[in-house]
C-alpha positions as a Markdown table, in Angstrom:
| # | Residue | x | y | z |
|---|---|---|---|---|
| 1 | Asp | -197.8 | -99.0 | 122.7 |
| 2 | Lys | -200.5 | -101.6 | 122.5 |
| 3 | Phe | -198.9 | -102.8 | 118.9 |
| 4 | Ser | -195.3 | -103.2 | 120.3 |
| 5 | Glu | -196.6 | -105.2 | 123.4 |
| 6 | Phe | -198.8 | -107.5 | 120.8 |
| 7 | Val | -195.9 | -108.1 | 118.7 |
| 8 | Ala | -193.6 | -108.6 | 122.0 |
| 9 | Leu | -196.0 | -111.1 | 123.4 |
| 10 | Asn | -197.5 | -112.9 | 120.1 |
| 11 | Pro | -196.0 | -116.4 | 120.0 |
| 12 | Ala | -195.0 | -116.5 | 115.9 |
| 13 | Phe | -192.3 | -113.4 | 116.9 |
| 14 | Lys | -191.1 | -114.9 | 119.9 |
| 15 | Val | -187.5 | -116.0 | 119.7 |
| 16 | Val | -186.5 | -117.9 | 122.8 |
| 17 | Asn | -182.9 | -119.6 | 122.4 |
| 18 | Leu | -180.2 | -119.5 | 120.3 |
| 19 | Ser | -178.2 | -122.8 | 118.2 |
| 20 | Val | -174.8 | -122.9 | 117.2 |
| 21 | Ile | -173.9 | -125.9 | 115.5 |
| 22 | Ser | -170.2 | -126.4 | 115.3 |
| 23 | Asp | -168.3 | -129.4 | 116.7 |
| 24 | Asp | -165.7 | -127.1 | 118.2 |
| 25 | His | -167.1 | -126.2 | 121.9 |
| 26 | Lys | -164.3 | -123.8 | 122.1 |
| 27 | Val | -165.8 | -122.0 | 118.9 |
| 28 | Ile | -170.3 | -122.2 | 120.5 |
| 29 | Glu | -168.8 | -120.3 | 124.0 |
| 30 | Lys | -167.3 | -117.6 | 122.3 |
| 31 | Ile | -170.3 | -117.4 | 119.9 |
| 32 | Lys | -172.9 | -117.1 | 122.8 |
| 33 | Thr | -170.6 | -114.6 | 124.5 |
| 34 | Thr | -170.1 | -112.4 | 121.8 |
| 35 | Leu | -173.5 | -111.9 | 121.1 |
| 36 | Asp | -175.0 | -111.7 | 124.3 |
| 37 | Leu | -178.1 | -112.3 | 123.7 |
| 38 | Lys | -180.9 | -111.9 | 126.3 |
| 39 | Phe | -184.2 | -114.6 | 125.2 |
| 40 | Pro | -186.6 | -114.1 | 124.9 |
| 41 | Leu | -186.3 | -111.7 | 122.0 |
| 42 | Ser | -189.4 | -110.2 | 119.3 |
| 43 | Ser | -188.1 | -111.4 | 115.7 |
| 44 | Leu | -188.5 | -108.1 | 114.7 |
| 45 | Glu | -185.7 | -107.0 | 116.7 |
| 46 | Ile | -183.0 | -109.0 | 115.2 |
| 47 | Asn | -180.9 | -108.1 | 112.3 |
| 48 | Val | -179.7 | -111.0 | 110.9 |
| 49 | Gly | -176.8 | -109.6 | 108.8 |
| 50 | Asn | -175.8 | -107.9 | 112.1 |
| 51 | Leu | -174.9 | -111.2 | 113.7 |
| 52 | Lys | -173.5 | -112.9 | 110.8 |
| 53 | Met | -171.2 | -109.6 | 111.1 |
| 54 | Gln | -170.3 | -110.1 | 114.9 |
| 55 | Val | -169.4 | -113.6 | 114.4 |
| 56 | Glu | -167.5 | -113.5 | 111.8 |
| 57 | Glu | -165.4 | -110.7 | 113.6 |
| 58 | Ile | -164.4 | -113.9 | 115.7 |
| 59 | Asn | -160.7 | -115.2 | 114.9 |
| 60 | Leu | -161.5 | -119.1 | 115.0 |
| 61 | Val | -164.6 | -118.4 | 112.4 |
| 62 | Arg | -164.1 | -118.4 | 108.7 |
| 63 | Ser | -167.8 | -117.8 | 108.0 |
| 64 | Ala | -171.1 | -118.2 | 109.3 |
| 65 | Ser | -174.7 | -118.4 | 108.2 |
| 66 | Val | -177.3 | -116.8 | 110.3 |
| 67 | Arg | -181.1 | -118.1 | 109.8 |
| 68 | Leu | -184.6 | -117.8 | 112.1 |
| 69 | Thr | -186.6 | -120.8 | 112.3 |
| 70 | Ser | -189.9 | -121.3 | 112.8 |
| 71 | Asn | -189.9 | -123.1 | 115.8 |
| 72 | Gly | -188.4 | -119.7 | 117.8 |
| 73 | Leu | -184.5 | -120.3 | 117.1 |
| 74 | Ile | -181.8 | -118.1 | 116.2 |
| 75 | Glu | -179.3 | -121.3 | 114.2 |
| 76 | Ile | -175.6 | -120.0 | 113.6 |
| 77 | Leu | -174.0 | -122.8 | 111.6 |
| 78 | Val | -170.1 | -122.0 | 111.5 |
| 79 | Glu | -166.9 | -123.0 | 109.2 |
| 80 | Ile | -164.2 | -122.9 | 111.5 |
| 81 | Arg | -160.7 | -122.1 | 110.6 |
| 82 | Glu | -157.9 | -124.8 | 110.7 |
| 83 | Pro | -154.7 | -123.7 | 112.0 |
| 84 | Val | -151.8 | -125.3 | 109.7 |
| 85 | Ala | -148.9 | -123.7 | 111.4 |
| 86 | Val | -147.1 | -121.9 | 114.6 |
| 87 | Gln | -145.6 | -118.3 | 114.3 |
| 88 | Arg | -143.4 | -117.7 | 116.9 |
| 89 | Ile | -142.9 | -113.6 | 117.4 |
| 90 | Gly | -140.8 | -113.0 | 120.4 |
| 91 | Glu | -142.4 | -115.0 | 123.3 |
| 92 | Lys | -145.3 | -115.5 | 121.4 |
| 93 | Phe | -147.0 | -118.4 | 119.6 |
| 94 | Leu | -149.8 | -117.6 | 117.8 |
| 95 | Leu | -151.9 | -120.8 | 115.7 |
| 96 | Leu | -152.1 | -119.6 | 111.9 |
| 97 | Asp | -154.8 | -121.0 | 109.3 |
| 98 | Glu | -153.2 | -121.4 | 105.5 |
| 99 | Thr | -154.2 | -117.6 | 104.9 |
| 100 | Gly | -151.8 | -116.2 | 107.6 |
| 101 | Val | -154.9 | -115.5 | 109.7 |
| 102 | Val | -154.3 | -115.6 | 113.6 |
| 103 | Val | -156.7 | -118.3 | 114.9 |
| 104 | Asp | -155.4 | -118.6 | 118.1 |
| 105 | Glu | -152.7 | -118.2 | 120.7 |
| 106 | Val | -151.3 | -121.2 | 122.6 |
| 107 | Phe | -148.8 | -120.7 | 125.8 |
| 108 | Ser | -145.7 | -122.9 | 124.3 |
| 109 | Arg | -144.7 | -125.0 | 121.4 |
| 110 | Ser | -144.8 | -127.8 | 123.1 |
| 111 | Gln | -148.9 | -127.5 | 123.0 |
| 112 | Arg | -148.7 | -128.2 | 118.9 |
| 113 | Leu | -146.2 | -130.3 | 118.6 |
| 114 | Asp | -148.1 | -131.6 | 115.3 |
| 115 | Leu | -148.0 | -128.1 | 113.4 |
| 116 | Pro | -145.1 | -126.5 | 112.1 |
| 117 | Leu | -143.0 | -124.1 | 113.3 |
| 118 | Leu | -142.6 | -120.5 | 111.6 |
| 119 | Val | -140.2 | -118.2 | 113.3 |
| 120 | Gly | -140.5 | -114.4 | 112.5 |
| 121 | Glu | -141.7 | -111.4 | 111.5 |
| 122 | Gly | -143.7 | -111.8 | 108.1 |
| 123 | Ala | -144.3 | -115.3 | 108.3 |
| 124 | Asp | -147.6 | -115.5 | 108.0 |
| 125 | Leu | -147.6 | -113.5 | 105.0 |
| 126 | Lys | -146.3 | -116.7 | 103.3 |
| 127 | Val | -147.6 | -119.8 | 105.1 |
| 128 | Gln | -149.1 | -121.4 | 101.9 |
| 129 | Glu | -145.2 | -120.9 | 100.7 |
| 130 | Ala | -143.7 | -122.7 | 104.2 |
| 131 | Leu | -145.9 | -125.6 | 104.0 |
| 132 | Thr | -145.0 | -126.4 | 100.2 |
| 133 | Leu | -141.6 | -126.0 | 101.2 |
| 134 | Leu | -141.8 | -128.2 | 103.9 |
| 135 | Leu | -143.8 | -131.2 | 101.4 |
| 136 | Glu | -140.3 | -130.2 | 99.2 |
| 137 | Thr | -137.9 | -131.3 | 102.2 |
| 138 | Lys | -139.2 | -134.9 | 102.1 |
| 139 | Asn | -137.1 | -137.5 | 103.8 |
| 140 | Leu | -135.9 | -134.6 | 105.5 |
| 141 | Leu | -138.6 | -133.7 | 107.0 |
| 142 | Val | -138.1 | -135.3 | 110.3 |
| 143 | Arg | -135.2 | -133.3 | 111.0 |
| 144 | Val | -136.5 | -129.9 | 110.1 |
| 145 | Arg | -137.3 | -127.8 | 113.5 |
| 146 | Gly | -138.6 | -125.0 | 111.8 |
| 147 | Leu | -138.5 | -122.3 | 108.9 |
| 148 | Val | -137.4 | -118.5 | 110.2 |
| 149 | Arg | -138.2 | -115.7 | 108.3 |
| 150 | Ile | -135.0 | -113.6 | 107.1 |
| 151 | Gly | -135.8 | -109.6 | 107.0 |
| 152 | Gln | -139.5 | -110.4 | 105.5 |
| 153 | Arg | -137.7 | -111.4 | 102.1 |
| 154 | Arg | -136.5 | -115.4 | 102.2 |
| 155 | Trp | -136.2 | -118.5 | 104.4 |
| 156 | Asp | -133.5 | -120.2 | 106.3 |
| 157 | Val | -134.9 | -123.9 | 107.2 |
| 158 | Ile | -133.2 | -125.2 | 110.2 |
| 159 | Leu | -132.7 | -128.5 | 111.0 |
| 160 | Asp | -131.6 | -130.4 | 114.7 |
| 161 | Arg | -127.9 | -130.8 | 114.5 |
| 162 | Asn | -128.1 | -126.7 | 114.2 |
| 163 | Gln | -127.5 | -127.1 | 110.6 |
| 164 | Val | -129.1 | -124.4 | 108.4 |
| 165 | Ile | -130.4 | -124.4 | 104.7 |
| 166 | Lys | -130.4 | -120.9 | 103.4 |
| 167 | Leu | -133.0 | -120.1 | 100.9 |
| 168 | Pro | -133.4 | -117.3 | 97.6 |
| 169 | Glu | -135.7 | -115.0 | 98.1 |
| 170 | Lys | -136.9 | -115.9 | 94.5 |
| 171 | Asn | -137.7 | -119.7 | 93.6 |
| 172 | Pro | -137.1 | -121.0 | 97.1 |
| 173 | Ile | -138.8 | -124.0 | 96.0 |
| 174 | Lys | -136.4 | -124.5 | 93.2 |
| 175 | Ala | -133.5 | -124.2 | 95.4 |
| 176 | Met | -135.0 | -126.4 | 97.9 |
| 177 | Lys | -135.5 | -129.4 | 94.9 |
| 178 | Lys | -131.8 | -129.0 | 94.5 |
| 179 | Val | -130.9 | -129.3 | 98.2 |
| 180 | Ile | -132.6 | -132.2 | 97.9 |
| 181 | Ser | -131.4 | -133.7 | 95.3 |
| 182 | Leu | -127.7 | -132.6 | 96.9 |
| 183 | Gln | -129.1 | -134.5 | 100.1 |
| 184 | Glu | -130.0 | -137.8 | 97.9 |
| 185 | Gly | -127.1 | -137.9 | 95.8 |
| 186 | Arg | -124.2 | -137.3 | 98.1 |
| 187 | Gln | -125.8 | -137.1 | 101.6 |
| 188 | Leu | -124.3 | -133.6 | 102.6 |
| 189 | Leu | -126.3 | -133.0 | 105.4 |
| 190 | Asp | -125.5 | -136.3 | 106.8 |
| 191 | Arg | -121.6 | -134.6 | 107.0 |
| 192 | Asp | -120.5 | -131.9 | 109.5 |
| 193 | Val | -121.9 | -129.3 | 107.5 |
| 194 | Leu | -123.2 | -126.1 | 109.3 |
| 195 | Tyr | -124.8 | -124.7 | 106.4 |
| 196 | Leu | -125.9 | -124.8 | 103.1 |
| 197 | Asp | -126.4 | -121.4 | 101.5 |
| 198 | Phe | -128.6 | -121.2 | 98.6 |
| 199 | Arg | -129.1 | -117.5 | 98.5 |
| 200 | Asn | -127.2 | -117.4 | 95.0 |
| 201 | Ile | -128.7 | -120.5 | 93.5 |
| 202 | Asn | -125.7 | -120.7 | 90.4 |
| 203 | Arg | -122.8 | -121.1 | 92.5 |
């Protein structure tokens, strides 16, 4: 009809492009392909709330704000999830943010040696705890190869030289502090110890 034709052709309603504000080119491309918008559009056809929802469904995106600008752009400002750990499950290497959300996937451990390695099912539910444990390892940190989630209940800390620190289900941080004070006092882990079993902290 004449009215919709008038609206479609009226420059005041014309939307000509999409502008994504982010430092991450990967995210910009992902948003553009996800939304798959064909320009020009009329601003009356655009549902800003829907666009926001679609963008926030992308793993890498923590939150997005979407607005229509006066010069005919859809402007999307995104806040990105930062990976803080690598989770290995079987042959897969997943990048997790601090809340345990999968941000991305890499093909090998060597692609992200800057991030700590968490192994096993359920590790994603305890990312904060794992990072706190790693901070508590202090001088031992350089020797830590990874943290293994055992039975979705507790952690084993794997060191180089195949040494293992078995931590309890409850208060693993407290147990870790005890391990480190023993290490600082008696250099236990400099000896031929295969593992330290702290599952029962009172022993």
